[in-house]
N, CA, C and O atoms as a CHARMM CRD file, in Angstrom:
* protein
*
  272
    1    1 UNK  N      0.81500  -1.19400   0.00000 PROA 1      0.00000
    2    1 UNK  CA     0.00000   0.00000   0.00000 PROA 1      0.00000
    3    1 UNK  C      0.86000   1.26000   0.00000 PROA 1      0.00000
    4    1 UNK  O      0.38900   2.31300  -0.43000 PROA 1      0.00000
    5    2 UNK  N      2.09000   1.18800   0.46200 PROA 2      0.00000
    6    2 UNK  CA     2.96200   2.35500   0.46600 PROA 2      0.00000
    7    2 UNK  C      3.38500   2.73200  -0.94900 PROA 2      0.00000
    8    2 UNK  O      3.89100   3.83100  -1.17600 PROA 2      0.00000
    9    3 UNK  N      3.18100   1.83500  -1.88800 PROA 3      0.00000
   10    3 UNK  CA     3.54800   2.11700  -3.26900 PROA 3      0.00000
   11    3 UNK  C      2.58800   3.11300  -3.91800 PROA 3      0.00000
   12    3 UNK  O      2.98600   3.84700  -4.82300 PROA 3      0.00000
   13    4 UNK  N      1.33900   3.15100  -3.47700 PROA 4      0.00000
   14    4 UNK  CA     0.34800   4.03500  -4.08200 PROA 4      0.00000
   15    4 UNK  C      0.68800   5.52100  -3.93100 PROA 4      0.00000
   16    4 UNK  O      0.65600   6.23900  -4.93000 PROA 4      0.00000
   17    5 UNK  N      1.01100   6.01600  -2.73300 PROA 5      0.00000
   18    5 UNK  CA     1.34800   7.44100  -2.65400 PROA 5      0.00000
   19    5 UNK  C      2.64100   7.77900  -3.38100 PROA 5      0.00000
   20    5 UNK  O      2.78200   8.88000  -3.91200 PROA 5      0.00000
   21    6 UNK  N      3.58200   6.84800  -3.40900 PROA 6      0.00000
   22    6 UNK  CA     4.82700   7.07800  -4.14200 PROA 6      0.00000
   23    6 UNK  C      4.54400   7.18800  -5.63600 PROA 6      0.00000
   24    6 UNK  O      5.07200   8.07300  -6.30900 PROA 6      0.00000
   25    7 UNK  N      3.71100   6.28800  -6.15400 PROA 7      0.00000
   26    7 UNK  CA     3.35100   6.33400  -7.57400 PROA 7      0.00000
   27    7 UNK  C      2.56200   7.60100  -7.89100 PROA 7      0.00000
   28    7 UNK  O      2.73500   8.18100  -8.96300 PROA 7      0.00000
   29    8 UNK  N      1.70100   8.03700  -6.97700 PROA 8      0.00000
   30    8 UNK  CA     0.92300   9.25900  -7.19900 PROA 8      0.00000
   31    8 UNK  C      1.83500  10.48000  -7.26500 PROA 8      0.00000
   32    8 UNK  O      1.68800  11.32200  -8.15100 PROA 8      0.00000
   33    9 UNK  N      2.77200  10.57500  -6.33300 PROA 9      0.00000
   34    9 UNK  CA     3.70100  11.71500  -6.32300 PROA 9      0.00000
   35    9 UNK  C      4.61100  11.67400  -7.54500 PROA 9      0.00000
   36    9 UNK  O      4.89300  12.71200  -8.14300 PROA 9      0.00000
   37   10 UNK  N      5.07000  10.49100  -7.91800 PROA 10     0.00000
   38   10 UNK  CA     5.91400  10.34900  -9.09900 PROA 10     0.00000
   39   10 UNK  C      5.16400  10.75400 -10.36700 PROA 10     0.00000
   40   10 UNK  O      5.72400  11.44400 -11.21900 PROA 10     0.00000
   41   11 UNK  N      3.91400  10.33800 -10.50200 PROA 11     0.00000
   42   11 UNK  CA     3.10400  10.71700 -11.66600 PROA 11     0.00000
   43   11 UNK  C      2.87700  12.22000 -11.71300 PROA 11     0.00000
   44   11 UNK  O      2.95800  12.83300 -12.77700 PROA 11     0.00000
   45   12 UNK  N      2.59500  12.81100 -10.56300 PROA 12     0.00000
   46   12 UNK  CA     2.37600  14.25400 -10.51100 PROA 12     0.00000
   47   12 UNK  C      3.65200  15.01400 -10.84600 PROA 12     0.00000
   48   12 UNK  O      3.60300  16.01700 -11.55800 PROA 12     0.00000
   49   13 UNK  N      4.78900  14.55300 -10.34600 PROA 13     0.00000
   50   13 UNK  CA     6.07400  15.19200 -10.64000 PROA 13     0.00000
   51   13 UNK  C      6.40200  15.09100 -12.12400 PROA 13     0.00000
   52   13 UNK  O      6.85400  16.06100 -12.73300 PROA 13     0.00000
   53   14 UNK  N      6.17700  13.93100 -12.69600 PROA 14     0.00000
   54   14 UNK  CA     6.42100  13.74900 -14.12400 PROA 14     0.00000
   55   14 UNK  C      5.50100  14.63100 -14.95200 PROA 14     0.00000
   56   14 UNK  O      5.91600  15.18600 -15.96900 PROA 14     0.00000
   57   15 UNK  N      4.25300  14.76200 -14.51800 PROA 15     0.00000
   58   15 UNK  CA     3.30600  15.63000 -15.22100 PROA 15     0.00000
   59   15 UNK  C      3.76900  17.08000 -15.16800 PROA 15     0.00000
   60   15 UNK  O      3.72000  17.78100 -16.17900 PROA 15     0.00000
   61   16 UNK  N      4.21500  17.53600 -14.00600 PROA 16     0.00000
   62   16 UNK  CA     4.69600  18.91600 -13.87400 PROA 16     0.00000
   63   16 UNK  C      5.90000  19.15000 -14.77400 PROA 16     0.00000
   64   16 UNK  O      5.99700  20.18300 -15.43600 PROA 16     0.00000
   65   17 UNK  N      6.81800  18.18700 -14.79500 PROA 17     0.00000
   66   17 UNK  CA     8.00900  18.33000 -15.64400 PROA 17     0.00000
   67   17 UNK  C      7.64400  18.39500 -17.11800 PROA 17     0.00000
   68   17 UNK  O      8.13700  19.25700 -17.84500 PROA 17     0.00000
   69   18 UNK  N      6.78200  17.48900 -17.56000 PROA 18     0.00000
   70   18 UNK  CA     6.44100  17.44100 -18.98600 PROA 18     0.00000
   71   18 UNK  C      5.50500  18.56800 -19.40700 PROA 18     0.00000
   72   18 UNK  O      5.44400  18.90500 -20.59000 PROA 18     0.00000
   73   19 UNK  N      4.78300  19.15100 -18.47200 PROA 19     0.00000
   74   19 UNK  CA     3.85000  20.21500 -18.83000 PROA 19     0.00000
   75   19 UNK  C      4.49800  21.59200 -18.77100 PROA 19     0.00000
   76   19 UNK  O      4.29800  22.41600 -19.66400 PROA 19     0.00000
   77   20 UNK  N      5.27400  21.84300 -17.71600 PROA 20     0.00000
   78   20 UNK  CA     5.80500  23.18800 -17.51700 PROA 20     0.00000
   79   20 UNK  C      7.28700  23.32800 -17.85800 PROA 20     0.00000
   80   20 UNK  O      7.68900  24.36100 -18.39400 PROA 20     0.00000
   81   21 UNK  N      8.10500  22.32900 -17.56600 PROA 21     0.00000
   82   21 UNK  CA     9.53500  22.44800 -17.81900 PROA 21     0.00000
   83   21 UNK  C      9.91300  22.08200 -19.25600 PROA 21     0.00000
   84   21 UNK  O     10.77000  22.72600 -19.86200 PROA 21     0.00000
   85   22 UNK  N      9.27500  21.05600 -19.78700 PROA 22     0.00000
   86   22 UNK  CA     9.54400  20.61100 -21.15500 PROA 22     0.00000
   87   22 UNK  C      8.23300  20.50800 -21.92400 PROA 22     0.00000
   88   22 UNK  O      7.78500  19.40400 -22.23400 PROA 22     0.00000
   89   23 UNK  N      7.60900  21.64900 -22.23700 PROA 23     0.00000
   90   23 UNK  CA     6.29700  21.58000 -22.90500 PROA 23     0.00000
   91   23 UNK  C      6.39200  20.89500 -24.27000 PROA 23     0.00000
   92   23 UNK  O      7.31400  21.14100 -25.04800 PROA 23     0.00000
   93   24 UNK  N      5.42600  20.04100 -24.53200 PROA 24     0.00000
   94   24 UNK  CA     5.41400  19.28600 -25.77000 PROA 24     0.00000
   95   24 UNK  C      4.44300  19.85400 -26.79800 PROA 24     0.00000
   96   24 UNK  O      4.31800  19.31200 -27.89600 PROA 24     0.00000
   97   25 UNK  N      3.76400  20.92500 -26.45900 PROA 25     0.00000
   98   25 UNK  CA     2.80700  21.52400 -27.37800 PROA 25     0.00000
   99   25 UNK  C      1.52800  20.71200 -27.46100 PROA 25     0.00000
  100   25 UNK  O      1.21000  19.95000 -26.54900 PROA 25     0.00000
  101   26 UNK  N      0.78700  20.87600 -28.56600 PROA 26     0.00000
  102   26 UNK  CA    -0.48300  20.15400 -28.71100 PROA 26     0.00000
  103   26 UNK  C     -0.31700  18.63400 -28.73000 PROA 26     0.00000
  104   26 UNK  O     -1.23600  17.91000 -28.34900 PROA 26     0.00000
  105   27 UNK  N      0.82600  18.15200 -29.16300 PROA 27     0.00000
  106   27 UNK  CA     1.04400  16.70500 -29.21400 PROA 27     0.00000
  107   27 UNK  C      1.18900  16.11700 -27.81400 PROA 27     0.00000
  108   27 UNK  O      1.08000  14.90200 -27.64500 PROA 27     0.00000
  109   28 UNK  N      1.43100  16.94400 -26.82200 PROA 28     0.00000
  110   28 UNK  CA     1.62900  16.45000 -25.46500 PROA 28     0.00000
  111   28 UNK  C      0.36900  16.41700 -24.63200 PROA 28     0.00000
  112   28 UNK  O      0.44100  16.28500 -23.41000 PROA 28     0.00000
  113   29 UNK  N     -0.77900  16.53400 -25.26100 PROA 29     0.00000
  114   29 UNK  CA    -2.01400  16.54900 -24.47000 PROA 29     0.00000
  115   29 UNK  C     -2.28000  15.21000 -23.78100 PROA 29     0.00000
  116   29 UNK  O     -3.00200  15.16200 -22.78500 PROA 29     0.00000
  117   30 UNK  N     -1.71200  14.13900 -24.29400 PROA 30     0.00000
  118   30 UNK  CA    -1.87100  12.84100 -23.63800 PROA 30     0.00000
  119   30 UNK  C     -1.11700  12.79300 -22.31700 PROA 30     0.00000
  120   30 UNK  O     -1.37100  11.91900 -21.48800 PROA 30     0.00000
  121   31 UNK  N     -0.19200  13.72500 -22.11500 PROA 31     0.00000
  122   31 UNK  CA     0.55900  13.79300 -20.86800 PROA 31     0.00000
  123   31 UNK  C     -0.37800  14.09900 -19.70400 PROA 31     0.00000
  124   31 UNK  O     -0.07300  13.77200 -18.55700 PROA 31     0.00000
  125   32 UNK  N     -1.50700  14.72000 -19.99300 PROA 32     0.00000
  126   32 UNK  CA    -2.44900  15.05100 -18.92700 PROA 32     0.00000
  127   32 UNK  C     -3.07800  13.80700 -18.30700 PROA 32     0.00000
  128   32 UNK  O     -3.71500  13.88900 -17.25700 PROA 32     0.00000
  129   33 UNK  N     -2.90200  12.66400 -18.94900 PROA 33     0.00000
  130   33 UNK  CA    -3.33600  11.41600 -18.33000 PROA 33     0.00000
  131   33 UNK  C     -2.54000  11.12500 -17.05600 PROA 33     0.00000
  132   33 UNK  O     -3.03300  10.45300 -16.15000 PROA 33     0.00000
  133   34 UNK  N     -1.30100  11.63700 -16.99300 PROA 34     0.00000
  134   34 UNK  CA    -0.50800  11.46600 -15.77900 PROA 34     0.00000
  135   34 UNK  C     -1.15300  12.17900 -14.59800 PROA 34     0.00000
  136   34 UNK  O     -1.09100  11.69700 -13.46600 PROA 34     0.00000
  137   35 UNK  N     -1.77300  13.32600 -14.86100 PROA 35     0.00000
  138   35 UNK  CA    -2.46300  14.04100 -13.78700 PROA 35     0.00000
  139   35 UNK  C     -3.65400  13.22100 -13.29400 PROA 35     0.00000
  140   35 UNK  O     -3.89300  13.13100 -12.09000 PROA 35     0.00000
  141   36 UNK  N     -4.38900  12.63300 -14.21200 PROA 36     0.00000
  142   36 UNK  CA    -5.50300  11.77500 -13.82600 PROA 36     0.00000
  143   36 UNK  C     -5.03400  10.55600 -13.05900 PROA 36     0.00000
  144   36 UNK  O     -5.66900  10.14900 -12.08600 PROA 36     0.00000
  145   37 UNK  N     -3.92200   9.96800 -13.48900 PROA 37     0.00000
  146   37 UNK  CA    -3.36100   8.81300 -12.79700 PROA 37     0.00000
  147   37 UNK  C     -2.93400   9.18200 -11.37900 PROA 37     0.00000
  148   37 UNK  O     -3.19200   8.43700 -10.43400 PROA 37     0.00000
  149   38 UNK  N     -2.28600  10.32600 -11.23700 PROA 38     0.00000
  150   38 UNK  CA    -1.85300  10.76700  -9.91500 PROA 38     0.00000
  151   38 UNK  C     -3.05100  10.96800  -8.99600 PROA 38     0.00000
  152   38 UNK  O     -3.02600  10.55300  -7.83800 PROA 38     0.00000
  153   39 UNK  N     -4.09500  11.59900  -9.50800 PROA 39     0.00000
  154   39 UNK  CA    -5.29200  11.81500  -8.70100 PROA 39     0.00000
  155   39 UNK  C     -5.96800  10.51700  -8.31300 PROA 39     0.00000
  156   39 UNK  O     -6.38300  10.34300  -7.16800 PROA 39     0.00000
  157   40 UNK  N     -6.07900   9.61000  -9.26300 PROA 40     0.00000
  158   40 UNK  CA    -6.74100   8.33200  -8.98500 PROA 40     0.00000
  159   40 UNK  C     -5.95900   7.50700  -7.96600 PROA 40     0.00000
  160   40 UNK  O     -6.54800   6.91800  -7.06000 PROA 40     0.00000
  161   41 UNK  N     -4.64300   7.46100  -8.11100 PROA 41     0.00000
  162   41 UNK  CA    -3.83000   6.70500  -7.16200 PROA 41     0.00000
  163   41 UNK  C     -3.88200   7.30800  -5.76900 PROA 41     0.00000
  164   41 UNK  O     -3.91400   6.58200  -4.77600 PROA 41     0.00000
  165   42 UNK  N     -3.89000   8.64900  -5.69100 PROA 42     0.00000
  166   42 UNK  CA    -3.95300   9.29000  -4.38000 PROA 42     0.00000
  167   42 UNK  C     -5.29300   9.03700  -3.70300 PROA 42     0.00000
  168   42 UNK  O     -5.33700   8.74600  -2.50700 PROA 42     0.00000
  169   43 UNK  N     -6.38300   9.14300  -4.45100 PROA 43     0.00000
  170   43 UNK  CA    -7.70900   8.88800  -3.87700 PROA 43     0.00000
  171   43 UNK  C     -7.83600   7.43300  -3.45600 PROA 43     0.00000
  172   43 UNK  O     -8.41800   7.14600  -2.41000 PROA 43     0.00000
  173   44 UNK  N     -7.30600   6.51300  -4.24500 PROA 44     0.00000
  174   44 UNK  CA    -7.35000   5.08600  -3.89000 PROA 44     0.00000
  175   44 UNK  C     -6.56000   4.82700  -2.61800 PROA 44     0.00000
  176   44 UNK  O     -7.01000   4.09000  -1.74200 PROA 44     0.00000
  177   45 UNK  N     -5.37200   5.43800  -2.51500 PROA 45     0.00000
  178   45 UNK  CA    -4.57100   5.28300  -1.30900 PROA 45     0.00000
  179   45 UNK  C     -5.30800   5.84800  -0.09200 PROA 45     0.00000
  180   45 UNK  O     -5.33200   5.22900   0.97100 PROA 45     0.00000
  181   46 UNK  N     -5.90700   7.02800  -0.25900 PROA 46     0.00000
  182   46 UNK  CA    -6.62600   7.66100   0.84100 PROA 46     0.00000
  183   46 UNK  C     -7.79100   6.78300   1.31100 PROA 46     0.00000
  184   46 UNK  O     -7.99900   6.60900   2.51200 PROA 46     0.00000
  185   47 UNK  N     -8.53200   6.24300   0.37700 PROA 47     0.00000
  186   47 UNK  CA    -9.66000   5.38800   0.73100 PROA 47     0.00000
  187   47 UNK  C     -9.22500   4.10400   1.40900 PROA 47     0.00000
  188   47 UNK  O     -9.86000   3.67700   2.37300 PROA 47     0.00000
  189   48 UNK  N     -8.16600   3.48100   0.93300 PROA 48     0.00000
  190   48 UNK  CA    -7.67700   2.26000   1.54800 PROA 48     0.00000
  191   48 UNK  C     -7.06500   2.53000   2.91600 PROA 48     0.00000
  192   48 UNK  O     -7.12800   1.68100   3.80600 PROA 48     0.00000
  193   49 UNK  N     -6.47200   3.70800   3.08700 PROA 49     0.00000
  194   49 UNK  CA    -5.87600   4.05800   4.37100 PROA 49     0.00000
  195   49 UNK  C     -6.95500   4.17300   5.43500 PROA 49     0.00000
  196   49 UNK  O     -6.78000   3.68500   6.55200 PROA 49     0.00000
  197   50 UNK  N     -8.04700   4.80100   5.10700 PROA 50     0.00000
  198   50 UNK  CA    -9.14200   4.97500   6.06400 PROA 50     0.00000
  199   50 UNK  C     -9.85200   3.64700   6.30300 PROA 50     0.00000
  200   50 UNK  O    -10.18100   3.32200   7.44400 PROA 50     0.00000
  201   51 UNK  N    -10.08900   2.88700   5.26100 PROA 51     0.00000
  202   51 UNK  CA   -10.81500   1.62300   5.40100 PROA 51     0.00000
  203   51 UNK  C     -9.96900   0.54600   6.06500 PROA 51     0.00000
  204   51 UNK  O    -10.51200  -0.37600   6.67400 PROA 51     0.00000
  205   52 UNK  N     -8.66100   0.64600   5.95800 PROA 52     0.00000
  206   52 UNK  CA    -7.79100  -0.40300   6.43700 PROA 52     0.00000
  207   52 UNK  C     -7.61800  -0.46800   7.93900 PROA 52     0.00000
  208   52 UNK  O     -7.20300  -1.50500   8.45700 PROA 52     0.00000
  209   53 UNK  N     -7.92200   0.60800   8.66500 PROA 53     0.00000
  210   53 UNK  CA    -7.67800   0.56800  10.10300 PROA 53     0.00000
  211   53 UNK  C     -8.92600   0.25700  10.91000 PROA 53     0.00000
  212   53 UNK  O     -8.88500   0.32200  12.13800 PROA 53     0.00000
  213   54 UNK  N    -10.03100  -0.07800  10.26600 PROA 54     0.00000
  214   54 UNK  CA   -11.24000  -0.47200  10.98000 PROA 54     0.00000
  215   54 UNK  C    -11.98000   0.67300  11.62300 PROA 54     0.00000
  216   54 UNK  O    -12.81100   0.46100  12.50600 PROA 54     0.00000
  217   55 UNK  N    -11.68900   1.89000  11.19000 PROA 55     0.00000
  218   55 UNK  CA   -12.36000   3.05400  11.74900 PROA 55     0.00000
  219   55 UNK  C    -13.09800   3.79200  10.65200 PROA 55     0.00000
  220   55 UNK  O    -12.83700   3.58400   9.46700 PROA 55     0.00000
  221   56 UNK  N    -14.01100   4.64400  11.04300 PROA 56     0.00000
  222   56 UNK  CA   -14.72700   5.44500  10.06700 PROA 56     0.00000
  223   56 UNK  C    -14.86500   6.86100  10.59800 PROA 56     0.00000
  224   56 UNK  O    -14.81900   7.09500  11.80600 PROA 56     0.00000
  225   57 UNK  N    -15.03300   7.79200   9.68700 PROA 57     0.00000
  226   57 UNK  CA   -15.22800   9.19100  10.05700 PROA 57     0.00000
  227   57 UNK  C    -16.65600   9.39500  10.53200 PROA 57     0.00000
  228   57 UNK  O    -17.58200   8.78100  10.00200 PROA 57     0.00000
  229   58 UNK  N    -16.84200  10.25100  11.52600 PROA 58     0.00000
  230   58 UNK  CA   -18.18200  10.53400  12.02600 PROA 58     0.00000
  231   58 UNK  C    -18.74600  11.81000  11.42900 PROA 58     0.00000
  232   58 UNK  O    -19.91600  12.12000  11.65200 PROA 58     0.00000
  233   59 UNK  N    -17.95800  12.55200  10.68600 PROA 59     0.00000
  234   59 UNK  CA   -18.42000  13.79500  10.08800 PROA 59     0.00000
  235   59 UNK  C    -17.93600  15.01800  10.84300 PROA 59     0.00000
  236   59 UNK  O    -17.85100  16.10500  10.27000 PROA 59     0.00000
  237   60 UNK  N    -17.61900  14.86100  12.11500 PROA 60     0.00000
  238   60 UNK  CA   -17.12300  15.99400  12.89000 PROA 60     0.00000
  239   60 UNK  C    -15.61800  15.89900  13.13400 PROA 60     0.00000
  240   60 UNK  O    -15.08500  16.58700  14.00500 PROA 60     0.00000
  241   61 UNK  N    -14.94500  15.06300  12.38200 PROA 61     0.00000
  242   61 UNK  CA   -13.49500  14.93500  12.49600 PROA 61     0.00000
  243   61 UNK  C    -13.04600  13.82200  13.41900 PROA 61     0.00000
  244   61 UNK  O    -11.86500  13.47600  13.44700 PROA 61     0.00000
  245   62 UNK  N    -13.98200  13.25400  14.17800 PROA 62     0.00000
  246   62 UNK  CA   -13.64200  12.14900  15.07700 PROA 62     0.00000
  247   62 UNK  C    -13.70200  10.83300  14.32600 PROA 62     0.00000
  248   62 UNK  O    -14.47600  10.67400  13.38200 PROA 62     0.00000
  249   63 UNK  N    -12.88000   9.89800  14.75500 PROA 63     0.00000
  250   63 UNK  CA   -12.88600   8.58100  14.13000 PROA 63     0.00000
  251   63 UNK  C    -13.29000   7.57500  15.19000 PROA 63     0.00000
  252   63 UNK  O    -12.73700   7.56000  16.29000 PROA 63     0.00000
  253   64 UNK  N    -14.24600   6.74600  14.85900 PROA 64     0.00000
  254   64 UNK  CA   -14.73000   5.73600  15.79600 PROA 64     0.00000
  255   64 UNK  C    -14.58700   4.36300  15.17600 PROA 64     0.00000
  256   64 UNK  O    -14.55600   4.22100  13.95400 PROA 64     0.00000
  257   65 UNK  N    -14.50100   3.35400  16.02400 PROA 65     0.00000
  258   65 UNK  CA   -14.40000   1.99700  15.51400 PROA 65     0.00000
  259   65 UNK  C    -15.73600   1.60400  14.88600 PROA 65     0.00000
  260   65 UNK  O    -16.80100   1.90200  15.42600 PROA 65     0.00000
  261   66 UNK  N    -15.66300   0.93800  13.75000 PROA 66     0.00000
  262   66 UNK  CA   -16.89100   0.58800  13.03400 PROA 66     0.00000
  263   66 UNK  C    -17.51100  -0.70300  13.52600 PROA 66     0.00000
  264   66 UNK  O    -18.59700  -1.06300  13.07100 PROA 66     0.00000
  265   67 UNK  N    -16.85900  -1.42000  14.44500 PROA 67     0.00000
  266   67 UNK  CA   -17.39400  -2.67900  14.91700 PROA 67     0.00000
  267   67 UNK  C    -18.28700  -2.51300  16.15300 PROA 67     0.00000
  268   67 UNK  O    -18.76400  -3.50600  16.70100 PROA 67     0.00000
  269   68 UNK  N    -18.51300  -1.29400  16.59000 PROA 68     0.00000
  270   68 UNK  CA   -19.37900  -1.06400  17.76700 PROA 68     0.00000
  271   68 UNK  C    -20.81500  -0.92900  17.36500 PROA 68     0.00000
  272   68 UNK  O    -21.68000  -0.73300  18.21900 PROA 68     0.00000
């Protein structure tokens, strides 16, 4: 599971490099898929992190065990 945030940060870094440091012009529009990949991996990691510890959010910032 630690691979997901690393892959998300790596994808985002690569996207920033290819978009702003080495712009590819109109042919580089497929590079924006890296931004989508970074977002998807980060959201997946976030969801698994919360679900993996057996707790859930109550809406007010508190976390309670879901088995009660």
